[in-house]
N, C-alpha and C positions, 0 to 999 in steps of 0.2 A: 732264369727259366722265365718260360711265356706266359705273359700275364694275364688273367683274366678278366671279361668285367668287373666292375667294382660290385656289381647288384647280383648275378647269375655268377657261376662256377661252369655253366655253359650255355649261354645262350642261347642259342636255337633249341637245345633240347628242352629245357625247362621250361620256354614260352610256347612251345608246340601247341598247333591247335587239337583240340580233343580226337576229333576225327583221326586225324595223320599219326598222334598218339598211337591210338589203340589198333591203327593197322601195324603199326611199327612191332607193338607187344604180343600182337597175334602169330605174327608171321615171327619172330624171334622165340615163341613159345613152341611153334609146328619143329621147328629147327631145334631145338634145347631137346624136344618131348624126342625125334629123331635118333638124336647124341644118346641120350639115356637108355632108349632102346638097345641102341648099337653097342652100349661100352659100358652099363652098369649091369651085373647079377640081379640085385635087387628090381629094377624096372623093367630087366627082360619078364621077369613072371608077373610082375603086376599091372604090365599095361601090353599084354599078351591077347590081340586080337582085335586092339584099337590100333588103327594109324596114325598120324600123323593130320594127314589131310581130313579125315572125320571130326575135326575139332576147327570149326571156323567159328563160332559165337560164344557166349558167357554160358550161355545153357550147354553146348558140349561141353564143357571143362565137367558138367556134372555127371558125364558119363565115366569118369576116370575117378579112381577111388583113391581115398584122402593118403595122406601117410602120416602116420604119428610115432610119436618118439618110440613106442614099443616095438613099432614095424622096424624102427633103426637098428634099438639095442639088438632084435633078435638077428637082424641081417648082419649084424657087425660079427656074430659067430661065425658065419660063411662056413667055408669048408677049413678054418684053420690053418689057408697057407699064409697069412697074414694080418697084422693087427686089427685091418679094417673090414676083412669079412667081404661080404657083397656090397658093402657101401662105396666101394673105390672106383670111380671110373677111368683112371688113367693107369699105365703103368705104375708099380712100386719105386722104381728110379724116378720118376718125376716127382714124388711128395720130396717139397723144402720145407713145409712147416706142419709141424702138429700142434692142434688143440684139440679143447674137450667140454664138455659141459659140467655144469656145478656138480652134477650126481646128486643133488637134493630130493631127487624122487625118485632113486633108483643107479642102478649102476651107469656110470658118466657113458656117452656116445663120444666115441673116437671122431674127430675129424681132420679128415688128411688134406694140408692144400697145396698144390703144385703153384710153379712162381705165377705161373698165370692167373690161376684161381685167387692167389693172394693180391695179386695188384688190383686186380677186380672189386674185391673188399675193401682197397688202399682207397680207390676212385670213390665207391659208393659214401667212403668217410668223408670225401673230400667236398663234396656237396653238403654233407651235414654239416662239419663246420664251418662252409662258407656260409651257409644260410645263418647262421650264430653269429656271425660278424668275425669269426676269425680271420685276422691278414698276417702277413708279411713281415709289419711290425709289431705283433705279438711275441711275449716270451711266454712258452706255455707251460705250466708246472703241475705233473702228473703224481700226486701221493701217493703212489703205489709201488708194491712189488707186481709185476703183472702175472707172475707165473705161466701156467697152461689156458687162462680165459682171455678171451677174444679179443674183449670191445676196447682193452686200452691200449693194445699192441695197435687196432687199428687205427684209433684217434693218434698216437704217438707217431704211426707211419705218415697219416694222411697231413698231420699239422706239418710234419715237415717237408710233404709235395706243396703244401699252399706258401713254403718259404718261412714258416714260423720259426723261431729258435726254441726246442724242447727240452724239460730240465726234466730228467726221471728224481723223484724222490723218496724210493723202493727201502734202501735203507735206514732210513732215518723213522724216529718213534714223532710221532705228532706235534710236539712242541718243536722238535728240530726241523720238522717241514713248514711251520709258522716261520722261523727265525729265516730260515732259507729262504723263504717268498720275499719276505723283507728285505731280505742281504741282496737278492740277486733284480730284485723290480719286477718279478712274475707280475703280468696282464690277465692273464686267463689261468684257468684250470681244467682238468677231466677228470670229474669223481661223481659216486653215489651222493645222493640226496641226503643219506643218513652222514654219512661223512663231511659232507658239507656245514652240517648242523653240529659235527663232535669239533673240526676242524675251529668251527665259530665260537665254541663253549670252550675249548682251551684255551684259545687266544684272549678270551676276556680273563680268565683264569691267572694269565701272565700280565694282565693289564694292558692288554691292545684291544682297541677297536677294530672288530675285523674290515671295518669302514677304509680304515689308515691303511691298510696292506696295499690296497691299490689294484686288488682283482676287478677287473671290468666285465669279465663274462664268463660263463661257469658252463660249461657241456654237462650235464648229468646222463648216468648211466648204470644199468645194475640192477633197477627194480623200481617198480612204480613211483611215478611222481606226480600226485595231486596237486592242483592249481592251488590251493591253500599252502601245500610245502614250499611250491614253487615261489610264492606271494612272499614268504617268511626269510626263505633264502635270500630273495631280492632285496628285502627291509635290511637283512643282518648284514650282508654283504656289500651293499651298495653296488651290487652288479646287477646284470641282463642273464637272468639263468634258463638256459634251454634243454627241453627234452627232446628224447629221442626214444624209440620202439625198435625192438629187434632181439637176435637170439644165435649164439652160437652156429646152430644146423642153420637156420635162411638168413643171416646177417642180419643187420641194421636196417630197417625198408620201409621207416617213415621217419619225419623230424620235424621240429619247428622252424621256421622263417624269422625275420624279425618281426612282424607280428605278432607273434606269442599267442595263438588264440587257434589252437588245433596244432595238428601235425601234416605233414605232406607227404602223403604216399611216394616214393621216390621210382614215378615212373618213367620212362618205361626199363629201368634195371630189375625191375620185379612186377610179375603179375598178381596183384592180390583181390581173394574174393572177400567180401564179408558178409558172412550166411548164418543164417538163423541159427538161434544155441537149442533150440531142441533137437533138428538131427541133420543138420547142413545141408537140407536140401534145395535152400531156394536164399538169394540174395536178398538182403534185406534193402529197405527204403533208407534215405536221407534222414537222421533223426533218430533210428532205431539201432538197438544193441545185437551185435553179432558178433560169431567168431570170425577171426582172421586167418584166413588160410592162403598161405604164402606162397610163390614161386620164385625162386631165382633165376633169372633167365641166363648170368654169365658166367656160372661156377660148371667146372666140367670135374673137377677132381671128387666132389662131391653132388653129385647130382640127385636132385631134391624137386618133386613134383609134390603142388597140393599139397606142403606139409600145415597141420593143423598144427598152431601155434598154442591155442588154449587162450591165447589174448582177446579179453573181452572188450570192441571198442564201438563208439558210436558214430555210424558213417556220417561224414560230414558231405561237403558241397563241393562241386567242381570248383576248381580257380579259388582265387584270392588278391584282395588289394596287392599283393607284394605283384602282380604281374606271372607267375610260378600257374600253370596251369591244372595242372596235377589234383588227382582226387583227396580231399581230405581227410582227415578223422578230426572230429571235435572235441572227442574225448577218450583217454584210455582208462576204465573202470575197474580194470584188474582182470586175472586170472582164473577162467573157468577150473583148474585144479586147485584154486583156493577158496571158490565158492564152498561154503557148508549149509545143511539143512539144520540149523540150532530150534529144534523144539519147533517143527514145521516151518519157518522161516526161514529164509534162503539168505544168507549174512555174507558179505566180504569185508575184509578187515580195513580195506580203503577205506569204507564209511566211518571206520571208528577214528583214524588219522586226520579225514579232513575234519573232523570239527575240534578236535584237541587242537591241529595246528592253525585253524582257522579263528577259534573263540577263545581257547584257553592259552593265556601266554606264559601262566604258570606253570604250565607243565612242560619237562624237558624232556621227559623220556616216559614209556609204556610199556606192557607186555599184558598180550591177552593170552589166557586159557578157557580153551571147552573140555571140559572133563564129565563123565559121569556121576551122579548122584543117585544111588539106586536106579530106578527106571528112568529119572530125567536128567536131560542136559542141562548143565549150569556152564555160564559162562562166565569170570572174572578179568577183571581190568586192575592190573597194579599200575598206579602212578607214580612217576618222580616228579616231584618239584622243584624248581630251581633253589628254591633255601626250603628248609623244613617250616613245617606249618604245627600250629597249637592245634587241639582237639576241635575249638570251635569254628575254625578256617577250615581243617579240615572235610569236618562232616560238610559244613555248608558248600564248599567246593565241591566234594562228593555228591551233592544232591544235586547241583545243578548240572553237572556232567550226565549222571544219571538221567536227568530227564530231557537234557538234550541229543541224549545215545538211543533212548524208547521211543521218540518221535522219528528220529532216524531210520532206525532199523526195527521196530517195534520187539526190541528185546529186550528184557529186566540184567543189567550187569551187576555183579558181586563187586564193588570200588573197597580197595586198601590203596595205602601210600607205600610208597620205599622211601628210604633215606637219600636225601642228594649224592650222587654216586656211587647208586647200590646196583643199580640197572645195567646190565654190559653195554657195551658200547660196539659197533660193529664198525667195521673197514668196506667190505665189499657188501654182499647181498644181508640185509637185515633178517631176523629170525624174531621177530616181535611176535609169532602167532605160534600158537602152540596148541595143535586138537589132539587130545591124551585119551579120547573116547575108545581107540583102536588096541591101545595098551595092554 
């Protein structure tokens, strides 16, 4: 295998000066736009009357329509000649891999990958894992059956490309996975944050200290990872824990380096805009929250231009002490489609996770429910402690948590306690927030 720089997977590209980096991005964007207009029925319609040469600056990008998930669902119906409808950008015979979205917000989007497009996705993930310190000396355990979902397939093949030894653990239960990690001497894992916590909980029940298992680094995927939860995982496992952000449709487009202070946008693989939350009409400033709009510049089987990810992020600075020159995201605060108006207050479930993981180690799991009581919204929080609490201890803990949440969210929660082990455990995406007002 061709050995890379120990610091960078692609030293030239990752340390390129900003002017040259943006020049490459826009050149590739125009080339990609031309391809999409010529090969994608969806973009032949959406970009009618706009030519690639018209796009010279970031302001020019706003001339192009956004693409959202509902656009993809409708285009998928197409003319009925293939599973992918108007989304397909290559001949059907070139498709070598099938993936799909989770379908948690509606009908799944079917994603066709040609061999070329799939290898592009794998190369993106090579950057993600290399930044997180994965090397050819690592034995990487993946504690899932991957099914049709994309992230752990990408991570698996990228880890192989890096030279790691990859061990899939999908056929085992959680106890079996803990035993297998110890048996083989696994040094790294790919998992959701929730499952990282659940594996640690299971290990302790087995009489095993997670720190003794030997995991040195953990790459998380599949759900938001607040800093409080990331630090909790690091403390429990004695490992470095890394975050990334992405999706089945746009791919993984930003990730943490060894500094673990924000995420690098993976330029020039992607052209990413961080636009205002109100109507996505302007680029936000450093330190401001915005919606991430992503164009992956190397996929031809599934062309995607200006995809509104619904991810709400805080725009960071350009460059990093690690030497990479890409634009940073300083924080991922959640998803716009998870934001809810409750009694006139804009609420995100991540705010609850941050407080519980950071300040209340007594709490193991939790569940948030919003429902209508008469004309009023009512928000409830069910807490599962590590150990069963008596009435006095429960009341005191509920009061302290309620006060902190009131300060953080400006909402008053109805708090109750579950018995240890009562709340569900999740392997992939957690479902700790339920809005029942529409039922």
